[in-house]
C-alpha positions as CSV (number, residue, x, y, z in Angstrom):
1,M,90.9,109.1,91.0
2,A,90.9,109.1,87.2
3,L,92.9,108.2,84.1
4,D,94.7,111.4,83.0
5,K,95.0,111.5,79.2
6,L,97.0,114.7,79.3
7,V,99.9,113.7,81.7
8,A,102.0,110.6,81.3
9,H,105.5,109.5,81.9
10,E,105.3,107.1,79.0
11,G,102.4,106.2,76.7
12,S,99.1,107.9,76.5
13,H,97.8,108.2,80.1
14,S,98.6,107.9,83.8
15,L,96.6,107.4,87.0
16,S,95.8,110.6,88.8
17,V,94.6,111.2,92.4
18,V,93.4,114.6,93.6
19,F,93.3,115.5,97.3
20,D,91.0,118.6,97.8
21,G,92.3,119.8,101.2
22,S,89.1,119.0,103.1
23,S,90.1,115.9,104.9
24,N,92.9,113.9,106.6
25,P,92.3,110.5,105.0
26,D,94.1,107.2,105.5
27,F,94.1,106.5,101.8
28,S,95.0,103.3,100.0
29,L,94.6,102.4,96.4
30,Y,95.8,98.8,96.1
31,E,96.1,95.7,94.0
32,I,96.5,92.1,95.3
33,V,99.2,90.3,93.3
34,P,100.1,86.6,93.4
35,V,103.8,85.9,94.2
36,E,106.0,82.9,94.7
37,P,107.2,82.0,98.2
38,G,110.9,82.5,99.0
39,R,111.7,84.9,96.1
40,E,113.3,88.3,95.8
41,Y,111.1,90.9,94.0
42,R,111.4,94.5,92.9
43,F,108.4,96.8,92.6
44,G,108.9,100.0,90.6
45,A,106.6,102.8,89.5
46,Y,107.0,106.4,88.4
47,M,105.3,109.2,90.4
48,K,104.9,112.9,89.9
49,T,103.3,115.3,92.3
50,S,101.9,118.8,92.3
51,E,101.6,120.9,95.6
52,V,101.0,117.9,97.9
53,T,100.6,119.4,101.4
54,T,101.0,118.0,105.0
55,D,103.7,116.0,106.6
56,N,102.3,112.7,105.3
57,G,102.2,112.8,101.5
58,V,102.0,109.7,99.4
59,R,104.2,106.7,99.0
60,F,104.2,103.1,97.6
61,V,103.7,100.2,100.1
62,V,104.2,96.5,99.5
63,S,102.7,94.2,102.2
64,G,101.7,90.6,102.7
65,K,101.6,87.7,105.1
66,G,102.3,84.1,104.9
67,T,100.8,81.3,107.0
68,A,103.9,80.8,109.2
69,P,103.9,82.7,112.6
70,G,105.5,86.1,112.1
71,E,105.9,85.8,108.4
72,Q,105.3,89.2,107.0
73,V,106.4,91.4,104.1
74,E,106.3,95.2,104.7
75,A,108.3,97.6,102.5
76,L,107.7,101.3,101.9
77,S,109.1,103.9,99.5
78,D,110.0,107.4,100.5
79,N,107.2,109.8,101.6
80,V,106.6,112.3,98.8
81,V,105.3,115.9,99.4
82,G,105.4,119.2,97.5
83,T,105.9,119.4,93.8
84,T,108.1,116.8,92.0
85,D,108.8,115.8,88.5
86,W,108.5,112.2,87.4
87,K,110.7,109.9,89.5
88,L,111.1,106.2,89.6
89,Y,110.4,104.7,93.1
90,Q,111.6,101.2,93.7
91,I,111.0,98.7,96.5
92,S,113.0,95.5,96.9
93,F,111.5,92.8,99.1
94,H,111.8,89.0,99.8
95,T,108.7,86.8,100.2
96,G,108.5,84.4,103.1
97,P,108.4,80.6,102.7
98,T,104.6,80.5,102.5
99,T,103.7,84.0,101.1
100,Q,101.6,83.7,98.0
101,L,99.8,87.1,97.8
102,I,101.0,90.6,98.4
103,S,99.3,94.0,98.3
104,V,100.9,96.8,96.3
105,S,99.4,100.2,97.1
106,L,99.7,103.9,96.6
107,R,99.3,105.0,100.2
108,R,98.7,108.1,102.3
109,F,98.8,107.5,106.1
110,R,96.6,109.7,108.2
111,S,98.6,112.7,109.8
112,T,98.6,113.4,113.5
113,K,99.8,117.0,113.0
114,F,97.6,120.1,113.5
115,N,97.7,121.1,109.8
116,N,96.7,117.7,108.5
117,M,94.3,118.3,105.6
118,I,96.0,117.0,102.5
119,Q,95.8,118.9,99.2
120,G,97.4,118.4,95.8
121,K,97.6,116.0,92.9
122,V,99.6,112.8,92.3
123,W,100.2,110.9,89.1
124,V,101.4,107.3,88.8
125,D,102.6,105.6,85.7
126,K,104.5,102.5,84.4
127,A,104.2,100.3,87.5
128,S,105.8,96.9,87.5
129,L,106.6,93.9,89.7
130,K,109.5,91.6,88.7
131,T,111.5,88.9,90.3
132,A,115.0,90.2,91.1
133,S,117.9,88.6,89.1
C-alpha cells in the first residue's frame, strides 16, 4: 500500500494497493467511523484497477453492529476484477437504533478456487460518507 502521486481521479494522489500474485489473502484496509443511530447513509469512492486476477477481486464493504440483538449493518459494493477505468462505487445503508460505529473497508475475500493467487493493482480516490437526504 502506498500513496500514488502519479495516478489520481481528482487532486494530487490516490491510495494504491499492489497484489504480487504470491498469495491468497483475506485482505482488509479499513477505517472505523462514528455514525448516528437510525440514519440513512451513503458511502462513495472511486476505484480503478489494473490486471486484477482471480474470482475474488476487490470491493468496498461497510459493516457495523449495535448493542441490540441482531442489529447489524453489512453492505457490499460489486466485486471488481480485471482492468477498469475510474468508476464511482456507492453503498447506501441504514444504521440501527444503537449503531454508533461502522467499519468502511477496501476488502478482498479469500478465494476458494484452484487458481486463487491474486495479482494486480488497485487505486482508490475521493472516498466520502454522507447522510442521505
